KEKE-3310 file (N, C-alpha, C; in steps of 0.2 Angstrom, whole numbers, plus 5000, padded with zeros to 4 digits):
npx = (5336:5343:5332:5331:5343:5342:5332:5337:5347:5340:5333:5343:5347:5336:5337:5349:5352:5350:5362:5363:5357:5364:5376:5381:5384:5393:5405:5411:5411:5417:5405:5399:5396:5400:5393:5398:5394:5394:5393:5395:5397:5406:5423:5427:5437:5432:5426:5437:5446:5437:5436:5449:5451:5441:5446:5457:5452:5444:5454:5461:5450:5445:5433:5420:5420:5409:5408:5395:5388:5378:5370:5365:5356:5366:5374:5365:5356:5362:5368:5357:5352:5361:5360:5348:5349:5351:5359:5372:5384:5386:5382:5390:5395:5404:5408:5409:5414:5404:5392:5390:5393:5389:5378:5366:5364:5359:5348:5334:5335:5333:5339:5349:5364:5372:5367:5362:5372:5388:5404:5418:5431:5443:5449:5456:5461:5457:5464:5459:5464:5468:5467:5471:5467:5480:5483:5479:5487:5495:5504:5503:5492:5489:5492:5482:5471:5472:5472:5459:5451:5439:5435:5424:5423:5423:5419:5423:5415:5413:5400:5385:5384:5395:5411:5421:5414:5409:5422:5427:5417:5419:5432:5431:5423:5430:5441:5435:5430:5421:5411:5405:5397:5399:5392:5397:5394:5403:5420:5429:5423:5423:5437:5441:5435:5443:5456:5452:5450:5436:5432:5439:5444:5446:5443:5450:5453:5468:5473:5467:5472:5486:5493:5489:5495:5508:5511:5509:5497:5488:5488:5494:5489:5486:5483:5469:5471:5477:5490:5504:5507:5515:5518:5518:5527:5531:5520:5508:5498:5480:5476:5487:5485:5472:5466:5460:5455:5451:5444:5442:5441:5437:5437:5429:5425:5408:5395:5379:5369:5370:5377:5386:5399:5412:5411:5413:5426:5434:5433:5438:5452:5456:5455:5463:5476:5476:5476:5489:5498:5512:5512:5498:5499:5508:5500:5489:5496:5501:5489:5487:5481:5480:5484:5476:5469:5461:5456:5440:5436:5445:5439:5426:5429:5436:5426:5417:5427:5428:5416:5411:5420:5413:5401:5403:5407:5395:5387:5393:5391:5378:5368:5361:5349:5332)
npy = (5215:5227:5236:5238:5244:5255:5261:5264:5273:5284:5287:5291:5303:5311:5313:5320:5336:5351:5362:5379:5390:5404:5401:5391:5397:5406:5400:5399:5412:5427:5423:5430:5446:5460:5473:5489:5502:5518:5533:5546:5558:5554:5556:5563:5560:5549:5542:5540:5532:5520:5515:5512:5503:5493:5489:5482:5471:5465:5461:5451:5443:5438:5443:5455:5471:5482:5499:5510:5525:5533:5546:5557:5564:5566:5554:5545:5539:5529:5521:5517:5509:5498:5493:5487:5478:5461:5450:5444:5446:5453:5466:5479:5492:5506:5516:5531:5540:5549:5543:5533:5539:5552:5557:5549:5554:5567:5569:5560:5543:5529:5518:5508:5512:5504:5492:5487:5487:5479:5482:5480:5483:5497:5506:5518:5534:5549:5564:5579:5596:5611:5627:5644:5660:5667:5681:5684:5689:5677:5663:5651:5641:5646:5660:5663:5660:5671:5682:5680:5683:5694:5697:5695:5681:5670:5654:5641:5627:5611:5608:5608:5599:5591:5583:5593:5604:5601:5599:5612:5619:5613:5617:5631:5631:5625:5635:5646:5655:5668:5664:5663:5650:5646:5637:5628:5621:5609:5604:5611:5625:5630:5631:5639:5651:5653:5656:5667:5675:5677:5669:5666:5654:5636:5619:5606:5593:5585:5585:5595:5606:5606:5609:5623:5629:5627:5636:5647:5653:5650:5647:5633:5627:5617:5600:5589:5575:5560:5558:5568:5572:5563:5570:5582:5586:5596:5603:5604:5593:5596:5592:5594:5606:5607:5595:5577:5580:5574:5571:5559:5556:5542:5529:5515:5498:5491:5479:5472:5468:5451:5446:5431:5425:5420:5427:5440:5439:5435:5445:5456:5452:5453:5467:5471:5467:5475:5488:5487:5485:5490:5498:5503:5510:5520:5527:5532:5539:5549:5556:5561:5554:5542:5526:5511:5497:5488:5476:5467:5469:5478:5489:5490:5494:5506:5514:5515:5521:5533:5540:5548:5560:5564:5566:5577:5587:5588:5593:5605:5611:5613:5604:5594:5581:5585)
npz = (5435:5429:5429:5443:5446:5439:5446:5459:5455:5450:5463:5470:5463:5465:5479:5481:5484:5474:5469:5474:5463:5462:5469:5462:5449:5454:5453:5441:5438:5429:5417:5407:5399:5410:5418:5423:5433:5433:5444:5439:5426:5410:5408:5421:5436:5443:5433:5424:5432:5433:5420:5418:5427:5423:5411:5414:5422:5412:5403:5412:5416:5405:5399:5395:5403:5404:5405:5412:5413:5424:5428:5440:5454:5463:5462:5468:5460:5452:5462:5468:5457:5456:5469:5468:5459:5451:5463:5457:5453:5440:5439:5444:5456:5452:5463:5473:5488:5492:5489:5498:5511:5511:5503:5506:5518:5517:5509:5503:5499:5488:5494:5505:5511:5519:5521:5509:5499:5496:5500:5491:5485:5486:5474:5470:5478:5478:5482:5491:5489:5497:5490:5486:5480:5470:5473:5486:5501:5508:5513:5520:5529:5542:5540:5531:5538:5547:5539:5534:5545:5551:5539:5525:5517:5502:5497:5483:5476:5467:5467:5476:5491:5487:5489:5490:5494:5507:5513:5512:5520:5532:5535:5536:5547:5556:5557:5561:5553:5542:5529:5513:5503:5487:5474:5460:5443:5443:5444:5435:5431:5444:5447:5437:5441:5454:5449:5443:5453:5457:5468:5485:5490:5487:5487:5479:5466:5464:5451:5445:5452:5454:5442:5440:5452:5449:5440:5446:5447:5457:5475:5484:5500:5509:5511:5512:5518:5526:5526:5521:5504:5491:5480:5484:5495:5503:5508:5520:5529:5532:5544:5552:5557:5560:5568:5564:5550:5536:5522:5514:5496:5491:5477:5471:5470:5473:5477:5474:5489:5496:5486:5480:5491:5485:5472:5476:5483:5472:5463:5472:5474:5460:5458:5469:5464:5452:5456:5461:5451:5443:5430:5431:5444:5440:5430:5439:5449:5441:5439:5451:5460:5473:5473:5479:5483:5492:5504:5506:5519:5524:5518:5522:5536:5533:5529:5540:5549:5544:5543:5554:5553:5540:5545:5553:5544:5536:5545:5547:5536:5536:5531:5536:5535:5536)
capx = (5342:5344:5327:5333:5349:5340:5328:5342:5350:5334:5331:5349:5347:5331:5338:5354:5349:5353:5366:5358:5359:5370:5383:5383:5386:5398:5411:5413:5411:5411:5403:5397:5399:5399:5391:5401:5389:5398:5388:5396:5398:5411:5429:5430:5442:5429:5425:5443:5447:5432:5439:5456:5450:5438:5450:5462:5447:5442:5460:5463:5445:5443:5425:5419:5418:5407:5406:5389:5387:5371:5371:5359:5355:5373:5375:5360:5352:5367:5369:5350:5351:5365:5357:5342:5351:5352:5366:5375:5391:5386:5381:5394:5395:5411:5406:5414:5413:5398:5386:5389:5395:5386:5371:5360:5363:5357:5343:5330:5336:5330:5344:5353:5371:5376:5363:5360:5379:5393:5410:5423:5439:5444:5454:5461:5459:5458:5465:5457:5469:5466:5470:5468:5469:5487:5482:5478:5493:5495:5508:5502:5485:5489:5492:5476:5465:5473:5469:5451:5447:5436:5433:5419:5426:5419:5424:5419:5414:5410:5393:5382:5384:5401:5416:5424:5409:5410:5429:5427:5413:5422:5438:5429:5420:5436:5445:5431:5430:5414:5412:5399:5398:5398:5393:5398:5393:5409:5427:5431:5422:5425:5444:5442:5433:5447:5461:5451:5448:5429:5432:5445:5448:5443:5445:5448:5457:5475:5474:5464:5475:5493:5495:5489:5500:5515:5511:5509:5490:5484:5493:5491:5490:5486:5479:5464:5473:5479:5498:5507:5506:5522:5519:5518:5530:5532:5513:5506:5490:5476:5476:5492:5483:5465:5466:5455:5452:5453:5438:5445:5437:5439:5433:5430:5419:5403:5390:5372:5370:5368:5381:5390:5405:5417:5412:5416:5433:5437:5433:5443:5458:5459:5455:5470:5481:5476:5478:5496:5501:5516:5509:5493:5501:5511:5495:5486:5500:5502:5483:5487:5477:5483:5482:5474:5468:5460:5451:5432:5436:5447:5435:5421:5432:5438:5420:5416:5431:5428:5409:5411:5422:5409:5395:5404:5407:5389:5384:5396:5388:5371:5364:5358:5342:5327)
capy = (5218:5233:5241:5239:5248:5262:5264:5266:5279:5289:5289:5295:5309:5314:5314:5325:5343:5354:5367:5385:5394:5408:5398:5387:5402:5410:5396:5401:5420:5429:5419:5434:5453:5463:5479:5493:5507:5524:5538:5553:5559:5553:5561:5564:5556:5542:5538:5538:5526:5515:5512:5509:5496:5488:5487:5477:5466:5462:5457:5446:5438:5436:5444:5462:5474:5488:5505:5513:5531:5534:5552:5560:5564:5566:5547:5541:5535:5524:5517:5513:5505:5493:5490:5483:5473:5454:5449:5438:5448:5455:5473:5482:5500:5509:5522:5535:5541:5553:5538:5530:5544:5560:5558:5547:5559:5574:5567:5553:5540:5522:5512:5509:5512:5499:5485:5485:5487:5477:5485:5475:5484:5503:5506:5524:5539:5557:5568:5585:5601:5618:5632:5651:5664:5670:5688:5684:5689:5672:5658:5646:5641:5650:5666:5664:5661:5677:5686:5680:5686:5701:5698:5692:5677:5665:5647:5638:5619:5608:5607:5608:5592:5588:5583:5600:5608:5599:5601:5620:5621:5610:5621:5637:5630:5624:5640:5652:5661:5669:5663:5660:5645:5647:5631:5628:5614:5605:5608:5616:5632:5632:5631:5645:5657:5654:5658:5674:5680:5678:5665:5666:5647:5631:5612:5603:5588:5587:5585:5602:5612:5607:5613:5631:5630:5627:5641:5652:5656:5649:5645:5628:5629:5611:5594:5585:5569:5557:5560:5572:5569:5563:5575:5590:5584:5602:5605:5601:5591:5601:5589:5596:5612:5605:5587:5573:5583:5570:5568:5555:5554:5536:5526:5508:5493:5488:5475:5471:5462:5444:5443:5426:5427:5418:5432:5446:5438:5435:5452:5459:5449:5456:5474:5473:5466:5479:5494:5487:5484:5496:5503:5507:5514:5526:5531:5535:5544:5555:5560:5564:5549:5537:5518:5508:5490:5486:5470:5469:5470:5485:5494:5491:5497:5512:5518:5516:5526:5540:5542:5554:5566:5567:5568:5584:5592:5589:5598:5612:5614:5614:5600:5588:5579:5586)
capz = (5438:5426:5431:5450:5446:5437:5451:5463:5452:5450:5469:5473:5459:5468:5486:5481:5483:5468:5470:5474:5456:5462:5471:5457:5444:5456:5453:5435:5436:5425:5410:5401:5400:5417:5418:5429:5434:5437:5445:5436:5419:5407:5409:5427:5439:5444:5426:5421:5436:5431:5413:5419:5431:5420:5405:5417:5423:5405:5401:5416:5417:5398:5398:5394:5409:5401:5409:5410:5416:5426:5431:5443:5461:5465:5462:5471:5455:5451:5468:5469:5452:5457:5475:5467:5453:5454:5466:5453:5450:5433:5439:5450:5456:5454:5467:5477:5495:5493:5488:5505:5517:5512:5500:5511:5526:5516:5504:5503:5494:5489:5495:5512:5509:5523:5520:5502:5495:5500:5498:5488:5485:5485:5469:5471:5482:5474:5488:5490:5490:5498:5486:5486:5474:5472:5475:5494:5504:5513:5511:5524:5532:5547:5538:5527:5543:5550:5534:5534:5552:5551:5532:5522:5511:5499:5495:5479:5475:5461:5468:5483:5494:5485:5495:5490:5497:5513:5515:5513:5525:5538:5536:5538:5554:5561:5557:5563:5547:5539:5522:5509:5498:5480:5471:5452:5439:5441:5446:5430:5432:5451:5446:5433:5446:5458:5445:5441:5459:5460:5474:5488:5491:5484:5488:5472:5465:5463:5444:5444:5455:5454:5436:5441:5456:5446:5435:5450:5447:5464:5479:5488:5508:5513:5508:5517:5517:5532:5528:5516:5497:5488:5474:5487:5501:5508:5509:5526:5530:5536:5551:5556:5561:5563:5569:5560:5545:5531:5519:5507:5490:5487:5472:5472:5468:5477:5474:5478:5495:5494:5480:5484:5494:5480:5467:5480:5484:5466:5462:5476:5472:5454:5459:5472:5459:5447:5459:5463:5445:5442:5425:5434:5448:5437:5428:5444:5452:5436:5439:5458:5464:5477:5472:5485:5483:5499:5505:5508:5526:5526:5515:5527:5541:5532:5529:5548:5552:5541:5544:5559:5549:5536:5549:5556:5538:5534:5550:5546:5529:5537:5527:5539:5532:5542)
cpx = (5344:5338:5329:5338:5347:5335:5332:5345:5346:5332:5337:5349:5342:5333:5344:5351:5354:5357:5362:5361:5364:5376:5386:5387:5393:5405:5415:5412:5417:5411:5400:5398:5396:5398:5393:5398:5393:5393:5389:5397:5405:5417:5431:5434:5439:5429:5432:5446:5444:5434:5445:5455:5446:5442:5455:5458:5445:5448:5461:5457:5442:5435:5425:5417:5416:5405:5400:5388:5381:5372:5365:5358:5362:5375:5371:5357:5356:5368:5362:5349:5355:5362:5351:5343:5351:5359:5370:5382:5391:5383:5384:5394:5402:5409:5411:5411:5405:5391:5384:5389:5390:5379:5365:5359:5358:5351:5340:5333:5334:5334:5347:5359:5374:5373:5362:5366:5384:5400:5415:5430:5439:5450:5459:5457:5461:5459:5462:5463:5465:5470:5467:5471:5476:5488:5482:5486:5494:5499:5507:5494:5484:5488:5486:5470:5466:5471:5462:5448:5445:5434:5427:5422:5421:5423:5419:5419:5412:5403:5390:5381:5390:5406:5420:5420:5410:5416:5429:5423:5415:5428:5435:5425:5425:5440:5442:5431:5423:5415:5406:5401:5395:5398:5394:5396:5399:5415:5430:5430:5423:5433:5445:5441:5439:5453:5459:5449:5441:5428:5439:5448:5443:5447:5444:5453:5464:5476:5471:5469:5482:5496:5495:5493:5506:5515:5510:5502:5486:5490:5490:5493:5490:5483:5475:5466:5476:5486:5499:5507:5514:5523:5520:5520:5531:5525:5511:5499:5486:5476:5481:5490:5476:5465:5460:5451:5455:5447:5440:5439:5439:5435:5434:5424:5415:5398:5384:5373:5368:5372:5385:5397:5411:5417:5416:5424:5436:5438:5438:5450:5460:5459:5462:5475:5482:5479:5486:5501:5506:5514:5504:5494:5504:5506:5491:5490:5501:5495:5482:5482:5481:5480:5481:5474:5467:5456:5444:5432:5439:5443:5429:5424:5433:5431:5417:5420:5430:5421:5408:5414:5417:5403:5397:5405:5400:5385:5386:5393:5380:5367:5362:5351:5337:5322)
cpy = (5226:5238:5243:5244:5255:5266:5267:5273:5285:5291:5293:5302:5314:5317:5319:5331:5347:5360:5374:5388:5399:5406:5394:5391:5405:5406:5398:5408:5423:5425:5423:5441:5456:5469:5484:5499:5513:5529:5545:5552:5556:5558:5563:5559:5549:5538:5535:5531:5520:5511:5509:5502:5491:5486:5481:5471:5462:5457:5450:5441:5436:5437:5452:5465:5481:5493:5509:5519:5532:5540:5554:5559:5563:5558:5543:5536:5529:5519:5513:5508:5498:5489:5486:5478:5466:5453:5443:5440:5451:5463:5475:5490:5502:5516:5526:5537:5544:5548:5535:5534:5550:5559:5555:5550:5565:5573:5561:5550:5533:5517:5513:5507:5506:5491:5483:5485:5484:5479:5479:5477:5492:5503:5512:5529:5546:5561:5575:5590:5608:5623:5639:5655:5667:5677:5689:5684:5683:5666:5651:5646:5646:5658:5668:5665:5668:5682:5686:5683:5692:5702:5694:5688:5673:5659:5644:5630:5618:5607:5606:5600:5588:5588:5589:5605:5607:5600:5609:5622:5619:5615:5628:5637:5630:5630:5647:5657:5663:5669:5660:5655:5647:5641:5632:5622:5611:5608:5613:5623:5634:5634:5638:5651:5658:5658:5666:5678:5680:5674:5666:5659:5642:5624:5608:5596:5590:5589:5593:5607:5612:5611:5620:5633:5631:5633:5648:5656:5655:5646:5639:5629:5622:5606:5590:5578:5566:5558:5564:5568:5569:5568:5582:5589:5590:5605:5602:5598:5596:5599:5591:5602:5611:5598:5584:5577:5580:5567:5565:5554:5548:5533:5519:5504:5491:5484:5474:5466:5456:5442:5437:5428:5425:5424:5438:5445:5437:5442:5457:5457:5452:5463:5476:5472:5472:5486:5494:5486:5491:5501:5507:5512:5521:5531:5535:5541:5550:5560:5562:5560:5543:5530:5515:5501:5487:5479:5472:5472:5477:5490:5495:5495:5505:5517:5520:5521:5533:5544:5548:5560:5568:5569:5576:5589:5593:5594:5605:5615:5615:5611:5594:5587:5581:5580)
cpz = (5436:5429:5439:5450:5444:5442:5456:5461:5453:5457:5472:5469:5462:5475:5486:5479:5478:5471:5470:5467:5457:5464:5466:5451:5447:5455:5446:5432:5434:5418:5405:5403:5407:5416:5424:5429:5437:5437:5443:5430:5416:5408:5415:5430:5440:5438:5424:5425:5434:5425:5414:5423:5427:5413:5408:5419:5417:5402:5405:5416:5410:5396:5398:5400:5406:5405:5407:5415:5417:5430:5434:5451:5465:5467:5465:5466:5453:5456:5469:5464:5454:5464:5473:5461:5456:5457:5463:5451:5443:5433:5445:5449:5456:5457:5470:5484:5496:5493:5495:5511:5518:5509:5504:5518:5524:5511:5505:5497:5494:5490:5501:5510:5513:5521:5513:5497:5499:5496:5496:5489:5483:5480:5469:5475:5479:5481:5486:5493:5491:5495:5487:5481:5475:5474:5482:5497:5510:5510:5515:5526:5538:5545:5534:5532:5546:5545:5534:5540:5550:5544:5530:5516:5508:5497:5489:5480:5468:5462:5475:5486:5492:5490:5496:5494:5505:5517:5516:5519:5532:5540:5539:5545:5559:5563:5561:5559:5546:5532:5519:5504:5492:5475:5463:5449:5438:5443:5442:5430:5439:5451:5443:5437:5451:5455:5444:5447:5461:5466:5478:5489:5488:5486:5482:5471:5463:5455:5442:5446:5454:5448:5437:5446:5454:5442:5439:5450:5453:5468:5483:5496:5511:5509:5513:5516:5524:5532:5521:5509:5495:5483:5477:5495:5506:5510:5515:5525:5533:5543:5555:5560:5564:5563:5566:5555:5538:5527:5513:5502:5487:5482:5472:5470:5474:5473:5477:5484:5492:5489:5484:5485:5488:5475:5471:5481:5478:5463:5465:5475:5465:5454:5463:5468:5454:5450:5461:5457:5443:5436:5427:5439:5446:5434:5433:5448:5448:5437:5446:5462:5467:5475:5478:5484:5489:5499:5507:5515:5528:5523:5519:5533:5539:5532:5536:5550:5549:5542:5548:5557:5544:5539:5551:5550:5536:5539:5549:5540:5530:5532:5529:5537:5538:5542)
residu = (MET:ARG:LYS:PHE:CYS:LEU:GLY:ILE:LEU:VAL:ALA:LEU:MET:ILE:SER:VAL:PRO:ALA:ALA:PRO:PRO:LEU:LEU:ALA:GLN:SER:THR:ASP:TRP:PRO:SER:LYS:ALA:VAL:THR:VAL:VAL:VAL:PRO:PHE:ALA:ALA:GLY:GLY:ASN:THR:ASP:VAL:MET:ALA:ARG:MET:ALA:SER:SER:ARG:LEU:SER:ALA:GLU:LEU:LYS:GLN:SER:PHE:VAL:VAL:GLU:ASN:ARG:VAL:GLY:ALA:ALA:GLY:ALA:LEU:ALA:ALA:ALA:PHE:VAL:ALA:GLN:ALA:ALA:PRO:ASP:GLY:TYR:THR:LEU:LEU:PHE:GLY:ALA:ALA:PRO:GLN:ILE:ALA:VAL:VAL:PRO:GLN:ILE:GLN:LYS:VAL:SER:TYR:ASP:PRO:ILE:LYS:ASP:LEU:VAL:PRO:VAL:SER:ILE:PHE:GLY:THR:GLY:PRO:PHE:ILE:LEU:ALA:ILE:ASN:ALA:ALA:ILE:PRO:ALA:ASN:THR:MET:GLN:GLU:PHE:VAL:ALA:HIS:GLY:LYS:GLY:ARG:LYS:LEU:ASN:PHE:GLY:SER:GLY:GLY:THR:GLY:SER:ILE:GLY:HIS:LEU:SER:GLY:ALA:LEU:PHE:VAL:ALA:ARG:ALA:GLY:LEU:ASP:SER:VAL:HIS:VAL:PRO:PHE:LYS:GLY:GLY:GLY:PRO:ALA:MET:THR:ALA:LEU:VAL:GLY:GLY:GLN:ILE:ASP:MET:TYR:PHE:GLY:ASN:ALA:SER:GLU:ILE:ILE:PRO:HIS:ALA:GLU:SER:GLY:LYS:VAL:ARG:VAL:LEU:GLY:VAL:ALA:THR:ASP:LYS:ARG:MET:PRO:GLN:LEU:PRO:ASN:VAL:PRO:THR:ILE:SER:GLU:LEU:TYR:PRO:ASN:PHE:SER:LEU:ASN:SER:TRP:ASN:GLY:PHE:LEU:VAL:PRO:ALA:LYS:THR:PRO:GLN:PRO:ILE:VAL:ASP:LYS:LEU:ALA:GLN:GLN:VAL:ILE:ALA:ALA:ALA:ARG:ASP:PRO:ALA:ILE:VAL:ALA:GLN:LEU:THR:LYS:LEU:GLY:ILE:GLU:PRO:ASN:GLY:THR:THR:PRO:GLN:GLU:PHE:VAL:ALA:GLN:ILE:ALA:ARG:GLU:GLN:PRO:GLN:PHE:ASP:ALA:ALA:ILE:LYS:ALA:ALA:ASN:MET:THR:GLN:GLN)
# end
């Protein structure tokens, strides 16, 4: 009788299919340290947000979320690294809009931004602000455009192919101005050139521009956002003059394709909660960053909605991949 029962038990064990390894692991994710890959150098807005979010995730999920900066090819190296990583939730990309909307359009990359990466949640968005040198006799966008007609202008950016570059190129095209792009190695040098009068205009981060505007060294004319910024309520959006002008510099989490849905959902819930935490909201707002916290579905929809504007900017900058 004992042998008979054992036989039945063994037969039942053989007949019950084992749970897929990744699905089984997803129920207790994370059970070890998680790597958060950042495509830019330490100290910038993306890195600061990544460390802020990772600290919160570590505290809530009781595991280490270790930030790793993988710099190169405008973020393509980091994006490709994560896209090719195991889809188990232990390698995350804290990326920015260029890795999805821009870089694959202007250079050859070893990842498909739509097929190889799954959007999880946008943590925060850094608005880009149009500023001009204070010596230019213009207080509004209309006055600046009128001033620029018939003149040879120049505009700076933190690098070729950056959102600052694309924003400047699109503005010049929409305004019908004649202007040369001057790329710098980062926003800091570009801002120094604007203050010093070496360049006429610059699209930069709020954290770069607002302090100089408050001291009167530069003049803010517009914001490349969907709506006016709370920190600059009297400054119009560029879309008020040139409709559909909003190249959002979002920062958020993406994971390799085929990552189990329970992991995606759990991570999204945590990022949403972090982005809405009053202490984090205060920190982000102080940096001039808009807190978000989107669902995966909202993230996907935003990427699709913004792509036509990025495509127009890439064309204006004459950077379409041949």
